[in-house]
C-alpha positions in Angstrom: 154.9 0.4 18.7 155.1 4.1 18.0 158.8 3.7 17.3 158.2 0.9 14.8 155.5 2.9 13.1 157.8 5.9 12.9 160.6 3.9 11.5 158.3 2.3 8.9 157.0 5.7 8.0 160.5 7.0 7.6 161.4 4.0 5.4 158.4 4.6 3.1 159.3 8.3 2.9 162.9 7.5 1.8 161.6 5.0 -0.7 159.2 7.5 -2.3 161.9 10.2 -2.4 164.2 7.8 -4.2 161.4 6.4 -6.4 162.3 8.1 -9.6 165.9 6.7 -9.4 164.6 3.2 -8.5 162.0 3.2 -11.3 164.7 4.3 -13.8 166.9 1.4 -12.6 164.1 -1.2 -13.0 162.7 0.4 -16.3 164.4 -2.4 -18.2 165.3 -2.5 -21.9 164.2 -0.2 -24.7 163.2 -1.2 -28.2 166.0 0.5 -30.1 165.2 -0.5 -33.7 164.1 2.4 -36.0 162.4 0.1 -38.5 159.2 1.5 -40.1 156.4 -0.8 -41.1 154.0 1.2 -43.4 151.1 -0.9 -44.6 152.0 -3.9 -42.4 149.0 -5.4 -40.7 149.0 -6.0 -37.0 146.5 -7.6 -34.6 146.9 -7.0 -30.9 144.5 -8.5 -28.4 143.6 -6.4 -25.3 145.0 -3.3 -26.9 142.2 -1.1 -25.5 144.3 -0.4 -22.3 147.7 -0.9 -20.7 150.6 -2.5 -22.4 148.6 -3.4 -25.4 147.5 0.1 -26.0 151.0 1.4 -25.8 152.2 -1.3 -28.2 149.4 -0.4 -30.6 150.3 3.3 -30.4 154.0 2.7 -31.3 153.2 0.3 -34.1 150.7 2.8 -35.5 153.3 5.5 -35.2 155.5 3.4 -37.4 152.9 3.2 -40.1 151.1 -0.1 -39.4 147.4 -1.0 -40.0 146.5 -1.9 -36.4 143.6 -3.9 -35.3 142.7 -3.6 -31.6 140.9 -6.8 -30.7 139.1 -6.5 -27.4 136.0 -7.4 -25.5 135.0 -3.8 -24.5 134.4 -2.2 -27.9 133.6 1.2 -26.4 136.8 1.3 -24.5 138.6 0.1 -27.7 137.1 2.9 -29.7 138.3 5.4 -27.1 141.8 4.0 -27.3 141.8 3.9 -31.1 140.7 7.5 -31.2 143.5 8.5 -28.9 146.0 6.6 -30.9 144.8 8.0 -34.2 145.0 11.6 -32.9 148.5 11.0 -31.3 150.1 9.2 -34.3 148.2 10.9 -37.2 147.6 7.3 -38.5 143.9 6.8 -39.4 144.5 3.0 -40.0 143.6 2.0 -36.4 140.6 -0.2 -36.1 138.6 -1.9 -33.3 137.0 -5.3 -33.5 135.1 -7.3 -31.0 137.0 -10.3 -29.4 136.0 -12.1 -26.3 138.7 -14.6 -25.5 136.5 -16.4 -23.0 134.1 -17.4 -25.8 135.3 -19.6 -28.7 132.3 -18.4 -30.8 133.5 -14.8 -30.4 137.1 -15.9 -31.3 135.9 -17.6 -34.5 133.6 -14.7 -35.4 136.6 -12.2 -35.0 138.8 -14.4 -37.2 136.2 -14.9 -39.8 135.6 -11.1 -40.1 139.3 -10.3 -40.1 140.1 -12.8 -42.8 137.3 -11.4 -44.9 138.7 -7.8 -44.5 142.5 -8.4 -44.7 144.5 -10.3 -47.2 147.7 -10.0 -45.1 148.7 -10.4 -41.4 152.3 -9.6 -40.5 152.3 -9.4 -36.7 150.0 -11.1 -34.2 150.5 -10.0 -30.6 148.6 -12.1 -28.0 148.7 -9.5 -25.3 145.3 -9.8 -23.5 145.0 -11.7 -20.2 143.4 -12.1 -16.8 145.0 -12.3 -13.5 144.1 -13.8 -10.1 140.4 -14.1 -10.8 138.0 -15.7 -8.4 137.1 -19.2 -9.6 135.0 -19.1 -12.7 134.7 -20.7 -16.1 134.5 -19.4 -19.6 131.5 -19.8 -21.9 132.9 -23.1 -23.0 133.6 -24.5 -19.5 137.3 -23.8 -19.2 138.8 -22.4 -16.0 139.1 -18.7 -16.7 142.9 -18.2 -16.6 143.6 -21.4 -18.6 140.7 -20.6 -21.0 141.5 -16.9 -21.7 145.3 -16.7 -21.3 146.1 -19.9 -23.0 143.3 -21.6 -25.0 141.8 -18.4 -26.3 145.1 -17.3 -27.8 145.9 -20.8 -28.9 142.6 -20.9 -31.0 143.1 -17.4 -32.3 146.6 -18.2 -33.5 145.3 -21.4 -35.2 142.6 -19.5 -37.0 144.9 -16.8 -38.3 148.0 -18.9 -39.0 147.2 -19.4 -42.7 147.2 -15.6 -43.2 150.4 -15.3 -41.3 152.1 -17.9 -43.5 150.8 -16.2 -46.6 152.3 -12.9 -45.4 155.7 -14.3 -44.3 158.0 -13.1 -43.0 155.6 -12.7 -40.1 155.7 -13.0 -36.3 153.6 -14.1 -33.3 154.4 -12.5 -30.0 152.9 -14.0 -26.8 152.9 -12.3 -23.4 153.8 -14.5 -20.5 155.3 -13.5 -17.1 158.1 -14.3 -14.7 155.2 -15.8 -12.7 155.6 -18.9 -14.9 158.3 -20.0 -12.4 155.5 -20.8 -10.0 153.5 -22.7 -12.7 152.8 -26.3 -13.4 150.7 -27.9 -16.1 148.3 -30.1 -14.0 146.9 -32.3 -16.7 144.8 -34.2 -14.1 143.0 -30.9 -13.2 143.4 -28.4 -16.0 140.0 -26.8 -15.1 140.9 -26.4 -11.4 137.9 -28.3 -10.2 139.8 -30.4 -7.6 142.0 -27.6 -6.3 142.1 -23.9 -7.1 144.3 -21.1 -5.9 143.9 -18.0 -8.0 147.5 -17.0 -7.9 148.8 -20.4 -9.0 146.1 -20.6 -11.7 147.6 -17.4 -13.2 151.1 -18.9 -12.9 150.0 -22.2 -14.6 148.5 -20.2 -17.5 151.7 -18.2 -18.0 153.7 -21.4 -18.1 151.3 -22.6 -20.8 152.0 -19.5 -22.8 155.7 -20.3 -22.9 155.2 -24.0 -23.7 152.8 -23.0 -26.5 155.3 -20.6 -28.0 158.2 -23.1 -27.9 156.1 -25.8 -29.6 154.6 -23.3 -32.1 158.1 -22.2 -33.1 159.2 -25.8 -33.6 156.2 -26.6 -35.8 156.6 -23.4 -37.9 160.3 -24.0 -38.8 160.7 -23.2 -42.5 157.4 -21.4 -43.0 158.8 -17.8 -42.5 156.6 -17.4 -39.4 158.5 -17.0 -36.1 157.2 -16.9 -32.5 158.4 -15.2 -29.3 157.2 -15.0 -25.7 157.9 -12.1 -23.4 157.8 -11.0 -19.8 156.9 -7.3 -19.9 157.9 -6.6 -16.3 155.9 -5.5 -13.3 153.7 -2.8 -14.9 151.1 -0.4 -13.6 148.1 -1.7 -15.5 144.5 -2.8 -14.9 145.3 -6.6 -15.0 145.2 -6.8 -11.1 141.6 -5.5 -11.0 140.2 -8.8 -9.8 142.2 -8.7 -6.5 141.6 -6.0 -3.9 144.9 -6.9 -2.2 146.9 -6.6 -5.4 145.2 -3.3 -6.2 146.3 -1.9 -2.9 149.8 -3.2 -3.3 150.0 -1.9 -6.9 148.9 1.6 -5.6 151.4 1.5 -2.7 154.3 0.5 -4.8 153.3 2.2 -8.1 156.2 4.6 -8.1 158.6 1.6 -8.5 156.7 -0.2 -11.3 157.2 0.2 -15.0 154.9 2.5 -16.9 152.7 0.9 -19.6 155.0 2.5 -22.2 158.1 0.8 -20.6 156.2 -2.4 -20.3 155.5 -2.4 -24.0 159.2 -2.3 -25.0 159.9 -6.0 -25.1 156.7 -6.8 -27.1 157.8 -4.1 -29.6 161.4 -5.5 -29.7 160.1 -9.0 -30.5 157.7 -7.6 -33.1 160.1 -5.3 -34.8 163.8 -6.1 -34.2 165.7 -7.3 -37.3 167.7 -10.5 -37.2 165.6 -12.1 -34.5 164.5 -15.2 -36.5 167.2 -17.6 -35.1 165.7 -17.0 -31.7 162.2 -18.1 -32.6 160.5 -19.8 -29.6 162.7 -18.0 -27.0 161.6 -16.1 -23.9 162.5 -12.4 -23.7 162.7 -9.9 -20.8 163.9 -6.3 -21.0 164.4 -6.8 -24.8 166.9 -9.6 -24.2 166.6 -13.4 -24.3 166.5 -14.8 -20.8 166.1 -18.0 -18.9 162.9 -19.9 -18.3 162.0 -22.4 -15.6 162.9 -26.1 -16.0 159.2 -26.9 -16.5 159.1 -24.4 -19.3 161.9 -26.3 -21.1 160.1 -29.7 -20.9 159.5 -30.8 -24.5 157.2 -33.7 -23.6 155.0 -31.4 -21.6 154.9 -28.9 -24.4 153.8 -31.6 -26.9 151.2 -33.0 -24.6 149.8 -29.5 -23.8 149.5 -28.9 -27.6 147.6 -32.1 -28.1 145.3 -31.7 -25.1 144.6 -28.0 -26.2 143.6 -29.2 -29.7 141.3 -31.9 -28.1 139.6 -29.4 -25.8 139.1 -26.9 -28.7 138.0 -29.6 -31.2 140.6 -28.7 -33.7 143.3 -30.6 -35.7 146.6 -28.7 -35.8 149.5 -30.8 -37.1 
């Protein structure tokens, strides 16, 4: 037993000694475009922390008017203050948005549309991961309600402004975890069977299907849509799972930093000539493959229609 523990300890020591090289290897792609976007208007959900904050920082550095849309306004103000000081861009704002409450989503959209006549980039970055079973204010399973339906409704409410501001872009954050996902139309709210890990996977699959269907419906409007896997990133998204928090701490030297995790979102928001790839899935700043379920056109159409029914909207 002591020998096994010793070998395991030695293995971990070697891993940690080589961590910088391993992390560099897995750091992934970098957004290489130098394009500046002075005066362009950007909305980023969940930008008070993690990948979203680093995405907001870089877009502010390039001159954008950035709206941090988040549930925790105090945390958002702290992030905005940090970004303004770092980038010398005073045009960074915070607005209340709770994606688990459709009234909050509608209130955010109403206020934003009254304030801004343009919207050039919408980044649906916020999300929850492996939560214990719970429901949103409107009775949706939390992963499905926040990660998919919340952003579905937000995009619907802001789409008119995106069209008026074309060329414009929508960037949705998904995950490689979508490979474990399935759209269970008979149990979308997880009332019959619930496993928190799979609930997250299902919602990430929904993000990809939404993006593909959105891109199809937006052809010819000047609005394009992209979906990204940011990589395995050191962020607060695992806060709902003690086990994942421990694993994240243990293997943190090998994960991407939040800045590295933001690169693919930035690539899809900024890279020139990306329009022909609308609806595609990106990882490490490159188009990559999705699961067979994520390519199912009938499932994408059905999910779109069911989402509209659940939210009480008509989106043709």
